[in-house]
N, C-alpha and C positions, 0 to 999 in steps of 0.2 A: 608292654601293656597287655593285660590278659583280655580274653574274649568278652567278659562281662563289662569291663570298663569301656571297651570300644562300643558295645551296644548302648550303654547308658549315655555316653557323650554324643553318639549319633542321634539318639532320640531327643536329647536336650537341644542340640543344634537345630534339628528339624522343627521343634516346637517354637523356638525363638523366631525362626524365619516365618513360620506359618502365622505367628501372632502379630507380625509387624508388616509383612508385605504379602499382597494377594497376587495371584497369577496375572501376568500382563496380557492385555488384549492387543493383538497386532493387526493393523490395517494398512492397506495401500490404496492410494488413489492416483490417477494420472490424467494428463491432458496433452493434446497435441494440436498445434495450430499451423495452418498454411496461410500466409498473407501476401497480397500483391499491392504495392504502392506505386503511384505514378502521378503525373500532372505537375509536380514541382520541379522545374527545370534546374534549380540550384541545389537540389539534394542528390547525394550519391546513393542511388537505390540499387546499383549493380544491375542485374537483369530484372529487378523489380520484385522477385519472389524471395521470401524469407520463411524460415521455419522456427517454431518455438516448441519445446517439449519439456515435460516435467512429470516426475513420479515422486510422490511424497509418502514416506513410510512413517507410521506413528505407532508407538508402544505406550499403552496406558494401563495404570494400575493404582491401587491404594497403598499408601505408606503411612501407617499410623493415622488413618482416617483423613489423610490428605491425598487428593487425586493428583497423580503425577503423570504427565504426558511428555514423552520425548518425540520430537518431530524432526525429520531430516529430509530435505528435498534434493533429489538428483536432477540436475538441469544441464542439458547440453550447452546452453548459453553461458554457464558459469565459467567455462574455460576462457572465453573471450574477455571476461572481467579480470583475469590474471595477467601477468606480464606475457609478452609475446613468447610462445614456447620455442621459437626458432632463434630468438635473440641470444647473444653471448651471455647476457645477464640472467637467462632463464633459470628458474629454480625448480626444485622437486615438486612444488605446488602448482606449476604452470598448467598441468593437465588435470587438476582437481575439478571434478564435476559436482561436488557438494555445494549447493547454493544456500538457501535459507535453512537454518537449524536453530532449534530453541528447546528450552525446558519450561513447562507450564505447571504451576502449583495451584490447584483448585481448593480453596478453603471453604467451599460451600457458601453460606450466607455472608461470609466475610469478604468475598471477592476472589479474584484470580490474579496471580503474579506471574509474569512471563519474563524469562531471561533469554534474550535472543543473541546468540553468537554472531548471527548475520540475518538480515531481513527483518529487523525489528521496526516497529512503528509507534510513535507517540500519537497524541491526539492531532497535532497539526499536520503531520505527514499523511496520516490516514484519512484526513478530511480536507485535503487541499482543494478538491472540487467534488461536491456531493450532489450537484444538480442532476435531475433526471435525464437520462440519455439512453438511447437504444444502441449506441455504438461508442464513438470516441468523444472526448471533450473538445470544445471549440478551439482551444489553443494547442491541440495535438495534431499529428499527421504532417502539418507544414513544418519543415525544418527550421529550428531557431525560435519558434513561437513560444516554446515552453521555458525559455531562459529565465523569465521573471516571475514564475509561479510562487506565490507565498505559501510555503509548506513547512516552516520550522526547520528542524534538523533531525536526521536519523543516522545511525551508524552502528558499527559492530559493538557487541557486548552492551546492549541496551536493556534496561528494565522498563516494563510497562505494567501498571497496576490498573485493573478494571473492577468496578463495583456497580451492580445493578440493583435498584430498589423496586419493590413490587408496585410502587406508585408510578413507575415509568421514568424515574430520574436515574441517569447513568453518569458515572464519573470515570475519567481516564487520566492517569498521571504517567508521564514518560520521563526517564532520567538516563543520562549518559555521563559517566565519570570522566573528568578531564584527562586527555591524553593527546599529545602533540599530533599523532597520526589521525585522530578523529576530530577533536575539538580542543582548543587551547584552554577554554573555560568550561567547566561542567555545565551541561545543558539540562534544563527542566522545562517541561510544558504541562499544561493541564487543560481539561475541557469537560464540559457537561452537556448532555443532551436530555431532552424530555420527549417521551413517546407515549405519555399516559392518555392522550386523547386520540380517538380513532381517526387514522388517516394523517395525523399531524406529527411532524418531527421538527424540533427547533434545537439549535445548539450554539455554543460559544466556547472558544478556546484561545489560549495565548501562550507565548513562550519567548524567552530572551535568547538570541543566537549570537555567539561570539566564537566562531570557529577559529578565526585569526585574531589574536589580541589587538584591541584597539579598533575593531570594526563591529562593534555591538549594534544589534538591531532588535527592536521589539516587534514581534509579529502577532497578529490576532486575526481571527475569523469569526463571523457569525452567519447563520443560515437558517432558513425555514423552508420546509417542503410540506405540501398538502396533497393528499390523494383523494379524489372524489370520483367514484365510478371507475371508469377505465383510464382516466386522465390523472397525471401528476404534474404539479407546477412547483417551481422553487425559485428562490433568490438567495444569493450568497455575496457578502461583502467582506473583503480581506484587506488588511493594512500591514505595511512594513515601514516602521519609523526608524530611519538609519541615523546614527550619530555622525558618520563620516561621509555620507553620500545622500543623494536625493531620496525623498520618501516616495513610496509606491502605494497605490490603492487600486484594487481591482473589484469589479462588479460582474457577477455572473447571473444569468437568467436562463431557465430551461423549462421546457414542457415536453412531456412524453405522452403517448397514447397507445394503450394496448388494444389493438384492433380485434384480436381474438387470442386464444390461448397460445398461439405460436408466433404471431406477427406483432411487432411493435415499431413505432416510428417516433422520431423526436426532432426538436429544433432547439438550438441553444446559442446564446451569445456571451461574450466575455470582453469587457473593456478594461485595459490596464493603463492607468494614468501615472505618469512620472513627471515630477515638477521640472519645467523647462524643456520638455520634450513632447512630441506628438503622441497622441493616444494610440496604443495598439488595440485595434478592433478585430475581434475574431467571431466567426459564426460557423455553425456546422449543422448539417442535416444528416440524421442517422436512421438506419433501418436494420432490424434484426429479425431473423426467422429461425425457430428451433424445431427440430424433429427428433424427440427423444434426446439422445446424447450428442446429436449433431447440431451445430449452430452455424448460421451464415450471417455475416454482418457487413454493412457498407457504410462508409462515412465520407461525406463531401465537405471539405473544410476550406474556408477563405479567411486570410489574415491580412489586414492593412497595417502598414508601419510596424513591421516585425521588430520586436525588441525595442520599440519606441523610436525607430529610425525612420525618418521621413521618406515617403515614396517607396519603401521596401515592401511591396505588395505581392503576394503570391497565393496560389490556391493549389490544393492537392486532394487526392482521394485514396481510400484504402479499402480493399476487399479482404475479408477474413473468412476462413473455413476452419472450424474448431471441432474437436472430438473430446468428450469427457468419459472417463472410465471409472 
């Protein structure tokens, strides 16, 4: 090929790329947390101290007027989610520290579609407990108390579509294609929220879960929160109607108060009712304090009849120290 043909083809290729893809914007954000848990005599806390760390890299650009974002999270805890690296069955992925990763397509006024290889959320999982809190949920911290949370289903290779209207109406649809390692029957959930009135948030969502064939359940949640001045109050009711086991209903109530720009306090309760069993009653007091990128949080939790088992009552506390970058 002569020199002139090379120049012409190079220019043509450059113009095609420039006309369809813009330069990507690269960003990195990170966080690190030190936590101390105690008070629960039946939980294996080790020496009580744990660490969480995360660095997320994002590359964003326009492709044919569609905003495309690739997000990859590096997380030290991701290794523990794999098989035991020292086991005989360990694979090459045992030391993989890539956690949540996704591709997001922004269609402007038409909404956003996210495909998450890992770490995806539909409406139900993202809104399992949205009550105002300065620290942790009432059913958290105490071991075993989170077993019956109504949160739909989420898994690898999940699609989530979100649309927001200027009126304050927001739509979310989640979908996972059927796969034996994730869900035997394809999963879909949807939810709507309304934020068009100052201080008010209301929402409703539902989805059918059948991870194992023949164990179908219909799950739904509705909630309302209202912020007035420095205080926010809320209530959330969730239901799980099971075809092959007892139905579950939970009611959460929370109130938080922003004392000043840095200090917040909260109190919340959650009651989980299961037909034929004692109610699981949870409560929590939370405190948080922020100083720039440094955050300190404390949560004191008490749960009676854990997982609806009679007289299984325990309490625990958790102290957290977090850094954001």
